[in-house]
Every structure is written in structure tokens, then in C-alpha cells.
KOLNU-204630 format. One line per 3 residues: their letters; for each residue x, y, z of C-alpha. Coordinates in nm, 2 decimals, always signed. Layout:
% residues N
A) X,Y,Z ~ ...
% end
This chain:
% residues 474
MSI) +6.53,-5.99,+4.81 ~ +6.23,-6.08,+4.59 ~ +6.18,-5.99,+4.23
QSF) +5.90,-5.76,+4.34 ~ +6.15,-5.56,+4.54 ~ +6.37,-5.51,+4.24
LLM) +6.07,-5.37,+4.05 ~ +6.08,-5.07,+4.28 ~ +6.40,-4.98,+4.09
RHE) +6.24,-5.04,+3.75 ~ +6.35,-4.70,+3.60 ~ +6.71,-4.75,+3.71
LML) +6.74,-5.12,+3.61 ~ +6.59,-5.06,+3.27 ~ +6.84,-4.78,+3.20
III) +7.13,-5.01,+3.31 ~ +7.00,-5.29,+3.08 ~ +6.96,-5.05,+2.79
ALI) +7.32,-4.92,+2.84 ~ +7.45,-5.28,+2.85 ~ +7.26,-5.37,+2.53
VLI) +7.40,-5.06,+2.35 ~ +7.75,-5.17,+2.47 ~ +7.70,-5.52,+2.33
AEI) +7.57,-5.38,+2.01 ~ +7.89,-5.16,+1.99 ~ +8.11,-5.47,+2.03
FTP) +7.94,-5.68,+1.76 ~ +7.85,-5.41,+1.50 ~ +8.10,-5.33,+1.22
DHK) +8.21,-4.97,+1.19 ~ +8.02,-4.90,+0.87 ~ +7.70,-5.01,+1.04
KGI) +7.73,-4.81,+1.36 ~ +7.43,-4.60,+1.26 ~ +7.20,-4.89,+1.36
ITP) +7.28,-4.82,+1.73 ~ +7.08,-4.49,+1.72 ~ +6.73,-4.64,+1.64
LAI) +6.81,-4.93,+1.87 ~ +6.88,-4.69,+2.16 ~ +6.57,-4.48,+2.09
ILF) +6.34,-4.78,+2.06 ~ +6.47,-4.93,+2.38 ~ +6.43,-4.60,+2.57
SIS) +6.08,-4.56,+2.43 ~ +5.99,-4.90,+2.59 ~ +6.15,-4.78,+2.92
LIV) +5.94,-4.46,+2.89 ~ +5.62,-4.65,+2.84 ~ +5.70,-4.90,+3.12
GFL) +5.76,-4.60,+3.36 ~ +5.40,-4.50,+3.33 ~ +5.26,-4.84,+3.44
PAI) +5.12,-4.86,+3.79 ~ +5.40,-4.86,+4.05 ~ +5.43,-4.99,+4.40
EGN) +5.57,-4.78,+4.68 ~ +5.84,-4.89,+4.93 ~ +6.20,-4.88,+5.01
LFG) +6.52,-5.09,+4.97 ~ +6.85,-5.14,+5.14 ~ +6.73,-5.04,+5.48
GMY) +6.58,-4.71,+5.36 ~ +6.86,-4.60,+5.14 ~ +6.63,-4.61,+4.84
NTS) +6.27,-4.49,+4.84 ~ +6.00,-4.47,+4.58 ~ +5.65,-4.32,+4.58
SLI) +5.40,-4.20,+4.33 ~ +5.55,-3.85,+4.33 ~ +5.90,-3.98,+4.28
VLM) +5.79,-4.20,+3.99 ~ +5.61,-3.90,+3.84 ~ +5.93,-3.70,+3.86
KNI) +6.13,-3.97,+3.69 ~ +5.87,-4.00,+3.41 ~ +5.89,-3.62,+3.35
LNI) +6.27,-3.65,+3.31 ~ +6.22,-3.95,+3.09 ~ +6.00,-3.75,+2.86
GVF) +6.26,-3.48,+2.84 ~ +6.54,-3.73,+2.76 ~ +6.33,-3.90,+2.49
IIL) +6.28,-3.56,+2.32 ~ +6.66,-3.49,+2.34 ~ +6.73,-3.83,+2.18
LQS) +6.50,-3.74,+1.89 ~ +6.67,-3.40,+1.85 ~ +7.02,-3.54,+1.86
NKW) +6.95,-3.82,+1.60 ~ +7.08,-3.62,+1.30 ~ +7.38,-3.47,+1.48
INL) +7.50,-3.80,+1.64 ~ +7.50,-3.97,+1.30 ~ +7.75,-3.73,+1.15
LDN) +8.06,-3.90,+1.01 ~ +8.28,-3.76,+1.28 ~ +8.05,-3.87,+1.56
RIK) +7.95,-4.21,+1.42 ~ +8.25,-4.38,+1.59 ~ +8.13,-4.25,+1.92
ISE) +7.75,-4.32,+1.89 ~ +7.75,-4.59,+2.16 ~ +7.96,-4.38,+2.40
FYI) +7.70,-4.10,+2.37 ~ +7.41,-4.32,+2.46 ~ +7.59,-4.51,+2.73
LLF) +7.70,-4.18,+2.90 ~ +7.36,-4.03,+2.87 ~ +7.18,-4.33,+3.02
ITL) +7.43,-4.37,+3.30 ~ +7.40,-4.01,+3.40 ~ +7.02,-4.03,+3.40
TGM) +7.05,-4.35,+3.62 ~ +7.25,-4.14,+3.87 ~ +6.99,-3.87,+3.87
FYM) +6.72,-4.13,+3.94 ~ +6.91,-4.28,+4.23 ~ +6.96,-3.93,+4.36
ISS) +6.58,-3.85,+4.35 ~ +6.50,-4.18,+4.52 ~ +6.77,-4.15,+4.79
GDF) +6.67,-4.21,+5.15 ~ +7.00,-4.11,+5.30 ~ +7.29,-3.87,+5.22
LMF) +7.52,-4.15,+5.10 ~ +7.28,-4.27,+4.82 ~ +7.22,-3.90,+4.74
YIG) +7.59,-3.83,+4.70 ~ +7.66,-4.15,+4.50 ~ +7.37,-4.06,+4.27
LET) +7.49,-3.71,+4.23 ~ +7.84,-3.81,+4.13 ~ +7.72,-4.08,+3.90
ATI) +7.51,-3.81,+3.73 ~ +7.79,-3.55,+3.72 ~ +8.10,-3.73,+3.58
PIA) +7.94,-3.86,+3.26 ~ +7.79,-3.51,+3.19 ~ +8.14,-3.36,+3.19
ALV) +8.24,-3.62,+2.92 ~ +7.93,-3.53,+2.72 ~ +8.01,-3.16,+2.74
AFD) +8.36,-3.23,+2.59 ~ +8.21,-3.47,+2.33 ~ +8.30,-3.26,+2.03
RYN) +8.67,-3.33,+2.02 ~ +8.75,-3.09,+1.74 ~ +8.60,-2.79,+1.92
NKS) +8.83,-2.62,+2.17 ~ +8.52,-2.46,+2.35 ~ +8.37,-2.80,+2.40
AEG) +8.69,-2.93,+2.57 ~ +8.71,-2.61,+2.77 ~ +8.35,-2.65,+2.88
GIK) +8.41,-3.01,+2.99 ~ +8.72,-2.90,+3.20 ~ +8.53,-2.61,+3.36
LIL) +8.24,-2.83,+3.45 ~ +8.44,-3.11,+3.61 ~ +8.65,-2.86,+3.81
SSA) +8.35,-2.66,+3.92 ~ +8.16,-2.98,+4.00 ~ +8.45,-3.11,+4.21
LSS) +8.46,-2.79,+4.41 ~ +8.08,-2.79,+4.47 ~ +8.08,-3.16,+4.55
GIL) +8.35,-3.10,+4.81 ~ +8.15,-2.82,+4.97 ~ +7.83,-3.04,+4.97
LFG) +8.02,-3.34,+5.11 ~ +8.16,-3.12,+5.39 ~ +7.81,-3.00,+5.47
ISL) +7.69,-3.36,+5.48 ~ +7.98,-3.46,+5.72 ~ +7.89,-3.18,+5.95
IFG) +7.53,-3.30,+5.95 ~ +7.64,-3.65,+6.02 ~ +7.87,-3.53,+6.30
TTG) +7.58,-3.35,+6.46 ~ +7.32,-3.62,+6.43 ~ +7.52,-3.94,+6.41
SIY) +7.32,-4.07,+6.11 ~ +7.30,-4.02,+5.74 ~ +6.94,-4.15,+5.70
FKD) +6.69,-3.88,+5.62 ~ +6.43,-4.03,+5.86 ~ +6.68,-4.02,+6.15
VVG) +6.82,-3.68,+6.08 ~ +6.48,-3.51,+6.06 ~ +6.41,-3.58,+6.43
MVS) +6.75,-3.42,+6.53 ~ +6.75,-3.10,+6.32 ~ +6.76,-2.80,+6.55
AND) +6.78,-2.43,+6.47 ~ +6.98,-2.39,+6.79 ~ +7.26,-2.62,+6.68
SMM) +7.52,-2.40,+6.51 ~ +7.71,-2.69,+6.35 ~ +7.39,-2.83,+6.20
ILG) +7.31,-2.49,+6.05 ~ +7.66,-2.46,+5.91 ~ +7.64,-2.80,+5.76
FIF) +7.30,-2.71,+5.61 ~ +7.44,-2.39,+5.46 ~ +7.72,-2.59,+5.30
FIS) +7.47,-2.85,+5.17 ~ +7.25,-2.57,+5.01 ~ +7.56,-2.42,+4.85
GIS) +7.66,-2.75,+4.69 ~ +7.31,-2.83,+4.56 ~ +7.27,-2.46,+4.44
FKI) +7.56,-2.52,+4.20 ~ +7.37,-2.80,+4.03 ~ +7.07,-2.58,+3.98
SLV) +7.29,-2.28,+3.88 ~ +7.15,-2.05,+4.14 ~ +7.32,-1.72,+4.20
PFH) +7.60,-1.68,+4.32 ~ +7.68,-2.04,+4.21 ~ +7.59,-1.98,+3.84
LWA) +7.91,-1.86,+3.68 ~ +7.99,-2.19,+3.52 ~ +7.67,-2.22,+3.33
ADV) +7.71,-1.98,+3.04 ~ +8.06,-2.10,+2.94 ~ +7.97,-2.47,+2.97
YEG) +7.64,-2.42,+2.78 ~ +7.82,-2.24,+2.50 ~ +8.09,-2.49,+2.46
APV) +7.88,-2.81,+2.48 ~ +7.70,-2.95,+2.18 ~ +7.35,-2.82,+2.16
SIT) +7.19,-3.15,+2.25 ~ +7.41,-3.17,+2.57 ~ +7.33,-2.80,+2.65
SYL) +6.96,-2.88,+2.64 ~ +7.02,-3.19,+2.86 ~ +7.21,-2.97,+3.12
SVI) +6.95,-2.70,+3.11 ~ +6.64,-2.92,+3.15 ~ +6.72,-3.27,+3.28
SKG) +7.01,-3.21,+3.51 ~ +6.85,-2.90,+3.65 ~ +6.51,-3.07,+3.69
AAV) +6.66,-3.36,+3.88 ~ +6.85,-3.13,+4.11 ~ +6.53,-2.92,+4.18
FIF) +6.34,-3.24,+4.26 ~ +6.59,-3.37,+4.52 ~ +6.64,-3.02,+4.66
MIV) +6.26,-3.00,+4.72 ~ +6.24,-3.34,+4.87 ~ +6.53,-3.28,+5.12
LYS) +6.40,-2.93,+5.22 ~ +6.04,-3.06,+5.28 ~ +6.12,-3.39,+5.44
VFN) +6.45,-3.34,+5.63 ~ +6.49,-2.98,+5.71 ~ +6.13,-2.87,+5.75
SIS) +6.18,-2.80,+6.12 ~ +6.42,-2.52,+6.03 ~ +6.21,-2.38,+5.75
DIW) +6.23,-2.03,+5.89 ~ +6.61,-2.03,+5.82 ~ +6.61,-2.18,+5.47
KNL) +6.31,-1.97,+5.36 ~ +6.51,-1.66,+5.44 ~ +6.80,-1.80,+5.24
IYV) +6.58,-1.89,+4.95 ~ +6.42,-1.55,+4.96 ~ +6.75,-1.37,+4.90
IAI) +6.88,-1.63,+4.65 ~ +6.55,-1.62,+4.45 ~ +6.57,-1.24,+4.41
ATI) +6.93,-1.25,+4.31 ~ +6.89,-1.54,+4.07 ~ +6.59,-1.40,+3.89
TIG) +6.74,-1.05,+3.86 ~ +7.09,-1.14,+3.76 ~ +6.97,-1.41,+3.52
NLF) +6.74,-1.16,+3.34 ~ +6.99,-0.87,+3.33 ~ +7.27,-1.08,+3.19
ALR) +7.04,-1.24,+2.93 ~ +6.97,-0.89,+2.79 ~ +7.34,-0.87,+2.68
QDN) +7.37,-1.20,+2.50 ~ +7.39,-1.26,+2.13 ~ +7.49,-1.63,+2.13
FKR) +7.17,-1.83,+2.16 ~ +7.32,-2.09,+2.39 ~ +7.45,-1.83,+2.63
YLA) +7.12,-1.65,+2.60 ~ +6.93,-1.96,+2.70 ~ +7.18,-2.03,+2.97
FSS) +7.10,-1.71,+3.15 ~ +6.73,-1.76,+3.07 ~ +6.75,-2.10,+3.25
IAQ) +6.92,-1.93,+3.55 ~ +6.63,-1.68,+3.58 ~ +6.38,-1.97,+3.54
AGF) +6.55,-2.15,+3.84 ~ +6.49,-1.84,+4.04 ~ +6.12,-1.85,+3.96
ILL) +6.11,-2.21,+4.07 ~ +6.22,-2.10,+4.41 ~ +5.89,-1.92,+4.46
GLI) +5.72,-2.26,+4.48 ~ +5.98,-2.40,+4.72 ~ +5.97,-2.10,+4.96
SGT) +5.60,-2.15,+5.03 ~ +5.66,-2.48,+5.20 ~ +5.31,-2.61,+5.11
ELG) +5.16,-2.89,+4.90 ~ +5.05,-2.62,+4.65 ~ +5.41,-2.50,+4.63
MAS) +5.54,-2.85,+4.58 ~ +5.29,-2.92,+4.31 ~ +5.37,-2.59,+4.14
VVY) +5.74,-2.68,+4.13 ~ +5.67,-3.02,+3.97 ~ +5.42,-2.87,+3.73
YVL) +5.66,-2.59,+3.63 ~ +5.94,-2.84,+3.56 ~ +5.71,-3.03,+3.33
VYV) +5.62,-2.71,+3.15 ~ +5.99,-2.61,+3.14 ~ +6.08,-2.94,+2.98
FSN) +5.85,-2.88,+2.68 ~ +5.92,-2.51,+2.65 ~ +6.30,-2.51,+2.68
LAA) +6.35,-2.82,+2.47 ~ +6.14,-2.66,+2.19 ~ +6.37,-2.36,+2.19
FGV) +6.68,-2.58,+2.20 ~ +6.53,-2.80,+1.93 ~ +6.51,-2.51,+1.68
VSI) +6.86,-2.39,+1.78 ~ +6.99,-2.74,+1.73 ~ +6.83,-2.78,+1.39
ISF) +6.96,-2.44,+1.26 ~ +7.31,-2.50,+1.42 ~ +7.33,-2.84,+1.25
QTG) +7.22,-2.71,+0.91 ~ +7.41,-2.38,+0.90 ~ +7.65,-2.37,+1.20
KEN) +7.50,-2.04,+1.31 ~ +7.42,-1.99,+1.68 ~ +7.38,-1.61,+1.72
ISD) +7.05,-1.43,+1.76 ~ +7.16,-1.18,+1.49 ~ +7.19,-1.47,+1.25
YNG) +6.81,-1.53,+1.28 ~ +6.73,-1.20,+1.11 ~ +6.46,-1.26,+0.85
LYK) +6.43,-1.63,+0.94 ~ +6.05,-1.61,+0.91 ~ +6.06,-1.55,+0.54
TNP) +6.29,-1.85,+0.47 ~ +6.18,-2.10,+0.75 ~ +5.84,-1.99,+0.88
KLS) +5.75,-2.31,+1.07 ~ +6.07,-2.31,+1.27 ~ +6.02,-1.94,+1.35
LAL) +5.66,-2.01,+1.48 ~ +5.79,-2.30,+1.69 ~ +6.06,-2.09,+1.85
TLS) +5.81,-1.80,+1.90 ~ +5.57,-2.03,+2.09 ~ +5.85,-2.17,+2.31
LFS) +5.98,-1.82,+2.40 ~ +5.62,-1.71,+2.48 ~ +5.59,-2.00,+2.71
LAG) +5.93,-1.93,+2.88 ~ +5.82,-1.56,+2.92 ~ +5.48,-1.66,+3.07
IPP) +5.26,-1.52,+2.80 ~ +4.91,-1.68,+2.77 ~ +4.77,-1.90,+2.64
VAG) +5.07,-2.14,+2.64 ~ +5.16,-2.35,+2.94 ~ +5.44,-2.12,+3.08
FFG) +5.18,-1.87,+3.18 ~ +5.00,-2.12,+3.40 ~ +5.33,-2.25,+3.54
KFF) +5.43,-1.90,+3.66 ~ +5.08,-1.83,+3.78 ~ +5.08,-2.13,+4.02
LFT) +5.43,-2.04,+4.14 ~ +5.32,-1.69,+4.22 ~ +5.00,-1.81,+4.38
AAA) +5.20,-2.05,+4.61 ~ +5.43,-1.77,+4.72 ~ +5.15,-1.52,+4.77
EKG) +4.95,-1.77,+4.97 ~ +5.22,-1.76,+5.24 ~ +5.24,-1.38,+5.24
YYI) +5.55,-1.33,+5.02 ~ +5.40,-1.03,+4.84 ~ +5.72,-0.83,+4.80
LVL) +5.90,-1.14,+4.65 ~ +5.61,-1.19,+4.41 ~ +5.62,-0.82,+4.31
IAL) +5.99,-0.84,+4.24 ~ +5.93,-1.15,+4.04 ~ +5.66,-0.98,+3.84
LNT) +5.88,-0.68,+3.77 ~ +6.15,-0.92,+3.65 ~ +5.89,-1.09,+3.43
IIS) +5.86,-0.76,+3.25 ~ +6.24,-0.75,+3.19 ~ +6.22,-1.11,+3.06
LYY) +5.95,-1.01,+2.82 ~ +6.19,-0.77,+2.65 ~ +6.47,-1.02,+2.60
YLM) +6.24,-1.31,+2.50 ~ +6.10,-1.08,+2.23 ~ +6.45,-1.00,+2.09
PIK) +6.48,-1.32,+1.88 ~ +6.12,-1.29,+1.78 ~ +6.19,-0.93,+1.65
AMF) +6.50,-1.07,+1.47 ~ +6.29,-1.34,+1.29 ~ +5.98,-1.14,+1.20
INK) +6.09,-0.77,+1.18 ~ +6.46,-0.74,+1.12 ~ +6.58,-0.76,+0.76
SDN) +6.89,-0.94,+0.64 ~ +7.08,-0.93,+0.31 ~ +7.20,-1.29,+0.38
PIQ) +6.93,-1.47,+0.58 ~ +6.95,-1.84,+0.67 ~ +6.86,-2.04,+0.36
TFK) +6.54,-2.25,+0.34 ~ +6.61,-2.61,+0.43 ~ +6.42,-2.92,+0.52
TDI) +6.41,-3.05,+0.88 ~ +6.48,-3.42,+0.95 ~ +6.18,-3.63,+1.06
TSK) +6.30,-3.70,+1.41 ~ +6.35,-3.33,+1.49 ~ +6.00,-3.26,+1.35
IAL) +5.86,-3.53,+1.59 ~ +6.05,-3.38,+1.88 ~ +5.92,-3.03,+1.81
AIC) +5.57,-3.16,+1.76 ~ +5.58,-3.33,+2.10 ~ +5.71,-3.01,+2.26
LVG) +5.45,-2.78,+2.10 ~ +5.16,-3.02,+2.18 ~ +5.29,-3.05,+2.54
MVL) +5.30,-2.67,+2.58 ~ +4.94,-2.64,+2.48 ~ +4.80,-2.95,+2.63
VGF) +4.96,-2.91,+2.97 ~ +4.85,-2.55,+2.99 ~ +4.48,-2.60,+2.90
SST) +4.42,-2.94,+3.07 ~ +4.37,-2.90,+3.44 ~ +4.41,-3.28,+3.48
FFE) +4.79,-3.25,+3.49 ~ +4.81,-3.01,+3.78 ~ +4.53,-3.18,+3.97
TIL) +4.72,-3.52,+3.94 ~ +5.04,-3.36,+4.06 ~ +4.87,-3.20,+4.35
KYC) +4.72,-3.53,+4.45 ~ +5.06,-3.70,+4.45 ~ +5.21,-3.41,+4.65
FGI) +4.94,-3.44,+4.92 ~ +5.04,-3.81,+4.95 ~ +5.41,-3.76,+5.01
% end
């Protein structure tokens, strides 16, 4: 195998190299100097992020188990941007005295789980897909339980690993049925043998969808999300909500479009029902939340339902809309989590009611959170409006007018609960508001990237046109 062949895996190899460098730094760095690992990890990952945008070659490795294309590279770069923002947001928190002894563990686990997601996205068969999925899942459970002095964090880690084990078993059983029907685990071989008349194939496909739906937290496989999001540290909650979900959406889209396209009539009916249930239940439960992490958990569930509108279209426009929406979602959701993370670190407060009168004491954070919530709600002129517009257009183009109508009605519901924190910050009065404080520089940079991204991605048509070009070439 030539060096050029290994360059096909440049994203994964660079992450593994970074993790090894962090491990070596951990071994040779004294305890009182562990803080130096943080800038080292951020700088190394910044280099990996930049290298990811260099021109890439397309091809496959290991007999087709690993594939790469311009669209797949774009997906990985989007996830890399999100992880870079999370690294900046978590800088202050990870350097706390209690966490300093675990700095290297945090970065190693984070980079290994991202490596698993990248292998999952590039998978060319179900074996590579499953190995990538498990490589991504197990370190996340450890990250959720990272706060060893918080019982909710440990509880969240246990719930995630048990729920993941069940969903992985369901997914693996579905893959075994597909293999038993087709005699192959390679996507390119299975696609020619998928038949709507084969009941075992359909059963395996349903199990497969059920397993992957858990990773995206689609209804009715969403019940783990709120408890795990609430228990995990805020930085890990944002990682679960954005990076983990984005990777699962990408591979779900690739498998549906490239492997099971011949039975699209079946999976489109399934997605139709799941989309309605996910959007509606996510929105209704978000109305009742006061804890900000649980609030954003149900918000992310509803957002996953909106993403399904792009998937159900089965067109290049739908595919481009999904990729574009995940890009928008990265900036919007991480901006919201960034503000929550800053306030949680400074004050320990994570409830919406604690934000009463925040605008008078911390106006810049209030404005940043307002813009992010506007984007999540789909209010113009921020990028979230254009993301939802393209998703609705993709679904309407294929005649799913009732689904679009239901999604629009749910958007009205979402407007109400997205305005609740804004009302708390700007209108509600408090006798004991959150005190004025200064935000650390890395968190400021992370918020600035998110806010610029929300505006720039929305107003520049270049982003969507580039994504659409890649999707036509898949």
C-alpha cells in the first residue's frame, strides 16, 4: 500500500497521531504542568482542521471497506469545525484543579471517538460501519461520566452505555439479517440484492433503522437523551448534541441513498411517521423544561425531526439541504451551549429561571444566546431560517405538503419555547440576577466563530452551492 493510499485516511490518521502525542505529553509532563497539554491539543487539532480543507483525492481502501469522496471530506470538515469550537469552549473548564489530572484523558477520548465517527462516515461495508460506531460510542460514555464528583454524571454515563448496548445489539441483528439475505456486507454488493419482496431483508432494514435512530435520538428512541444531556458536563452535552448526532445523520443519509434506494417507498413511509412524531414530541416536551441542558436536549430532538424532511425527499437537493442544515446547526447549537457553558462555569446555574435579568448584567452573552435561539427557531436573517427553508423546499418538491404543513405548525410551537429564555433575559425581573463577570478569551473566540458562522453561512449562497455540487457528484 502506497503512502498516497494512506493519505485517503488523512483525517483519521491525524487524529490518531494527535492522540498519541497527547498521551506521550501526559507521560513526560509533571503534574503541576499538566495545563500545557490543553494548548498543545488545541494547536495540533487546529493543524488537523486546516489540513482537512486541502484538496483531497477520492478512492477506497481495504477492498472497498473504506471510501472517501469530496462530500465525505466535507462532512468530516464540518464535524472538525464543531469539535474545534468545543475545544475552545471547554478550555477553562478542563483546566479546573479537579479536572487537571484528567486533561489528557479528556482529549484522548474526544479524539478517539471522533476517529470512530470518521471511519463510520467513510465505511463501505457494514463491518467498518459497526466498528466505527462502537469506537465512537464507548469513549463518549466515559466522557459523559467525566465529572466523578457528580452523581448525575455517573448516572448519565451508565444510562448511555446500557442504552447504546441495546441499540447496538438491535442494529447488529439487523445487519446479520441483511447479511443472511444477501450473503455480503459490502454496500456495493448489497445494493443490487435489496428487494421489497424479501421479508427478511425488510425486517433487517427495520432493525437497522431502529439502531441508527437511537444515535440520532429520533422518537421513539429518544428517551435517553434528556437524562444523559443533563448529567454530562456542558462541553460533552454539546458534543453529543452536535458532533455525535451530525455524524449519525451523515451515515444514515449515505446508507439510505446508496444502499437502500431501491426500497425508498418503504423507508420514506417510515421516515414520514418518525419525522412527525420526532418534531412534535420534541417540541412539546421542550415547552416543559426549566433546566437548560434538558431544554436543549428536546430542542435537538425536534431539530433531528426537521432534518428528516431533507432525507425523505430522496433527491440531491434534499441531501444538500441535510448537509447544509447540519453546518448551520453546528454554529447555532454550539453558540447556545457556549453561553450555557460560560454561565454554568462561573455561577453553577443551569436553569432558565436563573437567567432572569441577565441582559442588565451580561448584555453581550444575552445577545449571543438570543441570536443562537433565533437561528434554531428559524427566524430570519440568521442561517437557521435558510436551513429550514431548504429542508421544507426539498420535501415540498416531492409532494410532501402535509408533512411540510405539520413541520410549519411545529415551527410556531418552537417559536414559543425558543422565546422563553429571551423573555427571561430581557423582560423578567430578578432580585438576585447573575452577577456581571468577564468571559475567558477562548470562550469569546468560540462564540465569535459561531456568531460569524450563523450570519455568513446564511447570507453567502456559496456554501449551499458548493454542497449541492458535491452532492450531485456522489
